[in-house]
C-alpha positions as CSV (number, residue, x, y, z in Angstrom):
1,M,-4.6,6.2,-29.8
2,T,-4.4,4.4,-33.2
3,Q,-1.0,5.5,-34.3
4,E,2.5,5.2,-32.8
5,A,3.3,7.8,-30.1
6,S,6.4,8.4,-28.0
7,A,7.3,9.2,-24.4
8,D,10.4,9.5,-22.2
9,V,9.1,7.0,-19.7
10,V,5.9,4.9,-19.8
11,I,4.4,3.8,-16.5
12,L,2.2,0.8,-16.6
13,G,-0.5,1.2,-14.0
14,G,-2.4,4.1,-12.6
15,G,-2.5,3.1,-8.9
16,V,-0.8,4.9,-6.1
17,V,2.7,3.7,-6.9
18,G,2.3,4.4,-10.6
19,C,1.1,7.9,-9.9
20,A,3.8,8.5,-7.3
21,T,6.4,7.4,-9.9
22,A,5.0,9.9,-12.4
23,Y,5.1,12.6,-9.7
24,Y,8.8,12.0,-8.8
25,L,9.8,11.7,-12.5
26,G,8.2,15.1,-13.0
27,K,10.3,16.6,-10.1
28,L,13.3,15.2,-11.9
29,G,12.2,17.0,-15.1
30,V,11.0,13.9,-16.9
31,R,7.6,13.7,-18.6
32,S,5.9,10.4,-18.4
33,V,2.9,8.7,-19.8
34,I,0.8,6.5,-17.4
35,V,-1.1,3.7,-19.1
36,E,-4.2,2.7,-17.2
37,R,-7.0,0.5,-18.4
38,D,-9.7,1.8,-16.0
39,T,-9.5,4.7,-13.6
40,V,-7.0,6.2,-11.2
41,A,-6.6,3.9,-8.1
42,G,-9.6,1.8,-9.3
43,H,-8.7,-1.6,-8.0
44,S,-6.5,-1.6,-4.9
45,S,-5.2,1.9,-4.0
46,G,-8.6,3.7,-3.9
47,F,-10.3,1.3,-1.5
48,A,-7.6,0.7,1.0
49,L,-7.6,2.0,4.6
50,G,-4.6,4.3,4.2
51,G,-2.8,3.5,7.5
52,L,0.8,4.7,7.8
53,N,2.6,2.5,10.3
54,P,6.4,2.4,9.7
55,L,7.0,0.1,12.7
56,G,5.5,-3.1,11.6
57,G,4.8,-5.4,8.7
58,I,6.6,-8.0,6.7
59,G,10.3,-7.3,6.5
60,I,10.2,-4.8,9.5
61,P,12.5,-4.9,11.2
62,G,14.6,-6.2,8.3
63,P,15.1,-5.3,4.7
64,L,12.1,-2.9,4.6
65,S,13.0,-1.0,7.8
66,E,14.9,1.9,6.2
67,L,12.4,2.3,3.3
68,S,9.4,2.2,5.7
69,L,10.7,4.8,8.0
70,E,11.8,7.1,5.1
71,S,8.3,6.7,3.4
72,Y,6.7,7.7,6.7
73,R,8.8,10.9,6.8
74,M,7.9,11.6,3.2
75,H,4.2,11.4,3.8
76,A,4.5,14.1,6.5
77,E,6.3,16.4,4.0
78,L,4.1,15.5,1.0
79,A,0.7,16.2,2.6
80,P,1.0,20.1,2.7
81,L,3.1,20.2,-0.4
82,L,0.6,18.3,-2.5
83,K,-2.3,20.4,-1.2
84,E,-0.4,23.6,-2.1
85,E,0.4,22.2,-5.6
86,T,-2.9,20.6,-6.5
87,G,-5.5,21.7,-4.0
88,V,-6.1,18.1,-3.0
89,D,-6.2,17.4,0.8
90,V,-5.0,13.9,1.3
91,E,-6.4,13.9,4.8
92,Y,-3.1,13.2,6.5
93,H,-3.2,13.1,10.2
94,L,-1.4,11.4,13.1
95,H,-3.1,9.3,15.8
96,T,-2.5,6.9,18.6
97,T,-2.7,3.2,17.9
98,L,-3.8,0.5,20.3
99,T,-2.6,-3.1,19.4
100,V,-4.4,-5.3,21.9
101,A,-3.9,-9.0,22.9
102,Y,-6.5,-11.3,24.2
103,D,-4.2,-14.4,24.5
104,E,-0.6,-15.1,25.4
105,Q,0.5,-15.9,21.9
106,E,-0.7,-12.5,20.6
107,A,0.9,-10.8,23.6
108,E,4.3,-12.4,23.0
109,S,4.1,-11.7,19.3
110,I,3.5,-8.0,20.0
111,K,6.2,-7.7,22.7
112,S,8.8,-9.4,20.5
113,R,9.3,-6.4,18.3
114,M,9.0,-3.7,21.0
115,P,12.8,-3.3,21.5
116,W,13.4,-2.4,17.9
117,Q,10.3,-0.2,17.8
118,Q,11.2,1.7,21.0
119,A,14.7,2.4,19.5
120,Q,13.2,4.3,16.6
121,K,13.4,8.1,17.1
122,G,10.2,10.1,17.0
123,F,7.9,7.4,18.4
124,R,6.6,6.5,21.8
125,V,5.9,2.8,22.2
126,E,4.7,1.3,25.5
127,W,3.2,-1.9,26.7
128,K,0.2,-1.3,29.0
129,S,-2.0,-3.6,31.1
130,G,-5.5,-4.5,30.1
131,A,-6.8,-2.1,32.8
132,D,-4.7,0.7,31.4
133,I,-5.9,0.0,27.8
134,L,-9.5,0.0,29.0
135,A,-8.9,3.4,30.6
136,I,-7.8,4.7,27.2
137,E,-10.7,3.1,25.3
138,P,-13.4,1.7,27.6
139,R,-15.5,0.5,24.7
140,L,-13.1,-2.4,24.1
141,A,-14.2,-5.8,25.4
142,P,-12.8,-6.8,28.8
143,G,-10.5,-9.8,29.2
144,M,-7.5,-8.5,27.3
145,L,-4.0,-9.2,28.6
146,G,-2.7,-5.9,27.6
147,G,-1.7,-3.9,24.6
148,L,0.8,-1.8,22.8
149,V,0.2,2.0,22.7
150,T,2.0,3.7,19.8
151,Q,2.3,7.4,19.3
152,Y,2.1,8.4,16.6
153,V,1.3,6.7,13.3
154,G,-0.4,8.2,10.4
155,M,-3.5,7.9,8.1
156,V,-4.3,9.3,4.7
157,D,-7.1,8.9,2.2
158,P,-5.6,6.6,-0.4
159,Y,-7.7,7.7,-3.4
160,K,-7.0,11.4,-2.7
161,L,-3.3,10.6,-2.3
162,S,-3.3,8.9,-5.7
163,L,-5.2,11.7,-7.3
164,A,-2.8,14.3,-5.8
165,F,0.2,12.4,-7.1
166,L,-1.4,12.3,-10.6
167,Q,-2.3,16.0,-10.6
168,G,1.1,17.0,-9.4
169,A,2.6,14.9,-12.1
170,E,0.3,16.4,-14.8
171,K,1.4,19.9,-13.7
172,R,5.0,18.7,-14.7
173,G,4.0,17.4,-18.1
174,A,2.8,13.9,-17.3
175,S,-0.3,12.5,-19.0
176,M,-2.5,9.4,-18.7
177,R,-3.5,7.2,-21.6
178,H,-6.5,4.8,-21.2
179,G,-5.8,1.4,-22.5
180,S,-4.6,-2.1,-21.7
181,A,-0.9,-3.0,-21.9
182,V,-0.4,-6.1,-24.0
183,G,3.4,-6.2,-24.4
184,I,6.8,-4.5,-23.9
185,N,9.0,-4.3,-26.9
186,V,12.7,-5.3,-26.2
187,R,15.4,-5.2,-28.8
188,G,19.1,-6.0,-28.2
189,G,18.4,-6.1,-24.4
190,R,16.9,-2.6,-24.3
191,V,13.3,-1.4,-24.0
192,T,12.1,0.1,-27.3
193,G,8.4,0.6,-26.7
194,V,5.2,-0.5,-25.0
195,Q,2.3,-2.1,-26.8
196,I,-1.3,-1.3,-25.7
197,N,-4.5,-2.5,-27.2
198,S,-4.8,0.6,-29.4
199,G,-1.3,1.0,-30.7
200,T,2.4,1.4,-29.7
201,I,4.2,4.0,-27.5
202,R,7.8,4.3,-28.3
203,C,10.0,4.7,-25.3
204,E,13.4,3.6,-23.9
205,K,12.2,3.4,-20.3
206,V,9.2,1.6,-18.7
207,V,8.1,1.2,-15.1
208,V,5.9,-1.7,-14.3
209,A,3.5,-0.7,-11.5
210,M,0.6,-3.0,-12.5
211,G,-0.2,-4.2,-9.0
212,A,-1.6,-7.7,-8.9
213,W,-1.4,-7.9,-12.7
214,S,2.4,-7.3,-12.8
215,H,3.1,-11.0,-13.4
216,L,1.9,-10.3,-17.0
217,A,4.8,-7.9,-17.6
218,G,7.1,-10.6,-16.3
219,N,6.2,-12.7,-19.2
220,W,6.9,-9.9,-21.6
221,L,10.3,-9.1,-20.0
222,G,11.4,-12.7,-19.5
223,V,11.7,-12.4,-15.7
224,P,9.4,-13.9,-13.0
225,L,7.3,-11.2,-11.3
226,P,5.1,-13.4,-9.1
227,T,2.3,-11.2,-7.9
228,E,-1.2,-12.2,-7.0
229,P,-4.3,-10.4,-5.6
230,L,-4.9,-10.5,-1.9
231,K,-8.5,-9.4,-1.6
232,G,-9.3,-7.2,1.3
233,Q,-12.8,-6.1,2.3
234,L,-13.8,-3.2,4.6
235,V,-17.1,-2.2,6.2
236,R,-17.9,1.4,7.1
237,L,-20.2,2.0,10.0
238,K,-22.2,4.9,11.4
239,A,-21.7,4.3,15.1
240,P,-22.7,6.1,18.3
241,G,-20.2,7.9,20.6
242,P,-17.0,9.8,20.1
243,P,-14.4,8.9,17.4
244,L,-12.6,5.6,17.9
245,L,-8.8,5.5,18.0
246,Y,-7.0,3.1,15.6
247,V,-7.5,-0.2,17.4
248,S,-6.2,-3.5,16.1
249,W,-6.5,-7.0,17.5
250,G,-5.6,-10.4,15.9
251,H,-6.1,-9.9,12.2
252,S,-8.6,-7.0,12.4
253,Y,-8.8,-3.3,13.1
254,A,-11.3,-0.4,13.5
255,V,-10.8,3.3,13.4
256,T,-12.9,6.5,12.9
257,K,-11.8,8.3,9.7
258,P,-12.4,12.0,8.7
259,D,-15.8,11.0,7.2
260,D,-16.9,10.3,10.8
261,L,-17.5,6.6,10.0
262,V,-15.9,3.7,11.7
263,W,-13.9,1.7,9.2
264,V,-13.7,-2.0,10.2
265,G,-11.7,-4.7,8.4
266,T,-10.2,-6.5,6.9
267,T,-10.4,-9.8,5.1
268,E,-7.4,-11.6,3.5
269,E,-8.7,-13.7,0.7
270,L,-6.6,-15.5,-2.0
271,V,-9.6,-15.8,-4.4
272,G,-8.2,-14.6,-7.7
273,Y,-9.4,-11.4,-9.3
274,H,-12.9,-11.3,-7.8
275,E,-13.1,-7.8,-6.4
276,S,-16.8,-7.5,-5.6
277,P,-17.8,-7.2,-1.9
278,T,-19.5,-10.2,-0.5
279,P,-22.2,-10.7,2.2
280,D,-20.1,-13.5,3.8
281,A,-17.2,-11.2,4.3
282,Q,-19.4,-8.5,5.8
283,R,-20.7,-11.1,8.3
284,R,-17.2,-12.2,9.2
285,I,-15.9,-8.7,9.6
286,L,-18.8,-7.6,11.8
287,S,-18.7,-10.7,13.9
288,D,-15.0,-10.3,14.6
289,A,-15.5,-6.6,15.4
290,L,-18.2,-7.2,17.9
291,K,-15.9,-9.5,19.9
292,A,-13.5,-6.7,20.5
293,L,-15.9,-3.7,20.3
294,P,-19.4,-4.7,21.5
295,Y,-20.7,-1.2,21.3
296,L,-20.8,-1.6,17.5
297,L,-23.8,-3.8,17.8
298,D,-26.0,-0.7,17.3
299,A,-23.9,0.6,14.4
300,E,-25.4,1.0,10.9
301,V,-23.6,-0.4,7.8
302,V,-23.1,2.5,5.4
303,R,-20.8,1.0,2.8
304,Q,-18.7,-2.1,2.0
305,T,-15.7,-2.0,-0.3
306,A,-13.1,-4.5,-1.6
307,C,-9.7,-4.1,-3.0
308,L,-7.1,-6.4,-4.6
309,R,-3.7,-5.8,-2.9
310,P,-0.7,-7.1,-4.9
311,V,1.3,-9.6,-2.8
312,T,4.4,-11.7,-3.6
313,P,5.3,-15.1,-2.3
314,D,7.8,-13.7,0.3
315,G,5.6,-10.8,1.3
316,L,8.1,-8.1,0.1
317,P,7.7,-5.6,-2.7
318,I,9.4,-6.1,-6.1
319,L,11.5,-3.0,-6.6
320,G,14.4,-2.6,-8.9
321,N,15.9,-2.8,-12.4
322,V,15.0,-5.8,-14.5
323,P,18.1,-8.0,-15.0
324,G,19.1,-8.2,-18.6
325,V,16.7,-5.6,-19.9
326,Q,18.0,-2.1,-19.9
327,G,15.4,0.6,-19.3
328,A,12.9,-1.7,-17.5
329,V,12.0,-1.0,-13.8
330,V,9.6,-2.8,-11.6
331,A,7.7,-1.2,-8.6
332,T,4.9,-3.4,-7.3
333,G,3.9,-5.8,-4.6
334,G,3.4,-3.4,-1.7
335,G,0.6,-5.7,-0.3
336,R,-1.1,-4.3,2.8
337,K,1.6,-1.5,3.1
338,G,1.3,-0.3,-0.5
339,I,-0.2,3.1,0.5
340,H,2.4,3.6,3.2
341,L,5.3,2.6,0.9
342,S,4.0,4.5,-2.2
343,P,6.2,7.7,-1.8
344,I,9.5,5.8,-1.4
345,M,8.6,3.2,-4.1
346,G,7.7,6.1,-6.5
347,R,10.9,8.0,-5.7
348,V,13.1,4.9,-6.1
349,A,11.4,3.9,-9.4
350,A,11.9,7.4,-10.8
351,E,15.5,7.4,-9.8
352,L,16.1,4.0,-11.4
353,A,14.3,5.1,-14.6
354,T,16.4,8.3,-14.9
355,L,19.7,7.6,-13.2
356,G,19.8,3.8,-13.4
357,S,20.5,3.6,-9.6
358,T,19.3,4.7,-6.2
359,S,21.0,5.4,-2.9
360,Y,18.5,3.2,-1.0
361,D,19.3,-0.4,-0.3
362,I,16.8,-2.4,-2.4
363,S,18.9,-5.4,-2.9
364,A,16.4,-7.7,-1.1
365,L,13.6,-6.5,-3.3
366,A,15.2,-7.2,-6.7
367,P,13.1,-8.5,-9.6
368,G,13.8,-12.1,-10.3
369,R,15.0,-12.9,-6.8
370,P,14.2,-16.4,-5.4
371,M,11.0,-16.5,-3.3
372,A,9.8,-19.2,-0.9
373,N,6.3,-20.2,-2.0
374,A,5.1,-20.8,1.6
375,S,5.6,-17.2,2.7
376,V,2.3,-15.7,1.5
377,S,0.3,-17.8,3.9
378,E,2.8,-17.2,6.7
379,S,2.6,-13.4,6.1
380,L,-1.1,-13.5,6.7
381,A,-0.5,-14.4,10.3
382,D,1.6,-11.4,11.1
383,P,-0.1,-9.0,13.5
384,F,2.1,-6.1,12.5
385,R,1.3,-6.1,8.8
386,F,-0.7,-2.8,8.9
């Protein structure tokens, strides 16, 4: 694009949240243009696990509780709808999760949230002894104190979900432009356009969904959007035996996905924008997996991937209207729950861009809010962040 173009709404970023925003804008009758420098879901969304657990994570219970539960319900509705609209099967399915503890600190941390989790309708959450857990999954290493059995949480294929959102949006008039955003034009406190490396797109509304790169848009809009990449690596294994339930312990997990491979992960690395998989990470992932699941000793490594999750200093997403700039909306920072939260973040962003407001309480997620710098490292120790 070498000359000036125009759009109703420009979305910066073609990850799962950007594509979800375009989809929900389309359902509201608004045509959008997604600006993406590479490919759909090419940095974080397309290489994530795709777990959908509304009962845990930073801010749950807390400011993310309502949004998390609503997004979980939305996934169940979206899966058949997106397949009907686009032909893309997002591989949505429900499964039992085992969250196991091998020491007292882990056990107490898990049990501390059980009362709130058990109060949520539609879920069955029980603490079971180590012997009971081994009866469910005998391939786990002995010596555990017990574990939480949750029925049911969900799983999707993150890339297929992003693609389905995009294709559903395109059927409603959305389009994607390949290019790098280099600025947002603001005049008189209002958005007037977006600058990309090959020209300008005139618009009165812009949604910033640039993931770990969203801080750049903060400079253009004059509001802090402190996002950075939390690198996560996964190893996919061909393993003997029947499929493995979703099992998590400490900071790690393993589960058999529809490709019949056991996905094991994950790392949490604050190493900047280096997104290539590393041999050291593979060794650490496999070493940790063997402590909990010794049967994986005979597994074959099929693939290793890495993604850059966008995280904020307080571990919460940034979602809302930009103060002082009419027409600017931010939807980023989903971190390790970005796939899970993508439907609700996309819907809220679309409502803000068209109506200026939303019925959901997003006050704790506002752009420009004060954030405690220490919270990123603290959030990495949370066993319920999946």
